[in-house]
Steps between C-alpha positions, in 0.01 A plus 500: 500500500498857627715600198272315260262762349188348372131584484410119540403378850725222636407216726815445719595205701698611803697210639607457867805286594336311781782251518571359160791751470504532120290793407277756662508776754607422853194516730618821669525672155186353350241766618729786377514333161113464497462867588725603216312294244181635634616854424581435136220590263568218255442243772140387491527214751761326720475136561683394820708183450748265656645160425549221759832330508413179680125436446558125470762475762485452880519878561187559305368846420379623840795730590515654150120544480498666850765755380300572181177540677642719782650747247207507252207463741355852441618545140232476227547293188498145382734241649718254297655231726723218395546655163823633360328744271178558311647393169836379374715749309593348160847338529643714212400817678642394836832406338513820302433711820791324676738537212405861421577592869837352469421155670568145413169300459521161666229235496452423873442146634380345167457156645237621737248600227359143456565505135563202278857490354360610161305797653816598695707502180217708346520745786874530483486544122257796545705636787832498307334640182366793711866572614513288821859413587500265802343193650485415871670160499543442876200595723413412848457134584471345155637166407844451332309359198294825472824706512652282232194538276499883543878514435438308172239748402731791585767345274248423222365856493846661561378688812697605794417336826386623837437346848273604777381355831126597435498627854193713589588571862365409837537210736450157363548611134563198284818654352806633672616848422799499269517126463389389153610167369834481310509638143689292242853652463496497108212757491564868469350677796274797422710726719816432288383767257410767754740791522618597844432855602 
């Protein structure tokens, strides 16, 4: 953002990683990021945000909320809690950014989006049309039937396959680090096309 020269004022969401372990600044680096944004003339307002990893689980949000409140207590600005972002980036833009930066776009944990089978096919079609290359077929503690369904979609759309544990960190996490379910052997793993440096 500092390199982006514009006269338009920006409303920025500054995300803290309070325990979800996907995105955001670590709590000890959050205030420095906030100060840097405040110094930029193109930043009109900074909304302080975080996302809770286990709001419906036994751990609840108390520990993560306490971290967020401790770090942001005296910082001005709106708060956005339990929200990944203010708005979704269009899928085609997100895929383009990944590909332009040399990455491989993979649609993560597609069975967890609560989509009908028709809507999931529609999403995968849009994803592949935009340049997406992979589908997470094995993820966390999903049923073998779900893995078979995703593997069939991977074959149908001619995508590479990935696997992930969906681990967010912390004691009592529902997933175990590095332990996704098995991926069908006939699928091409996304990492098969990566060049080793």
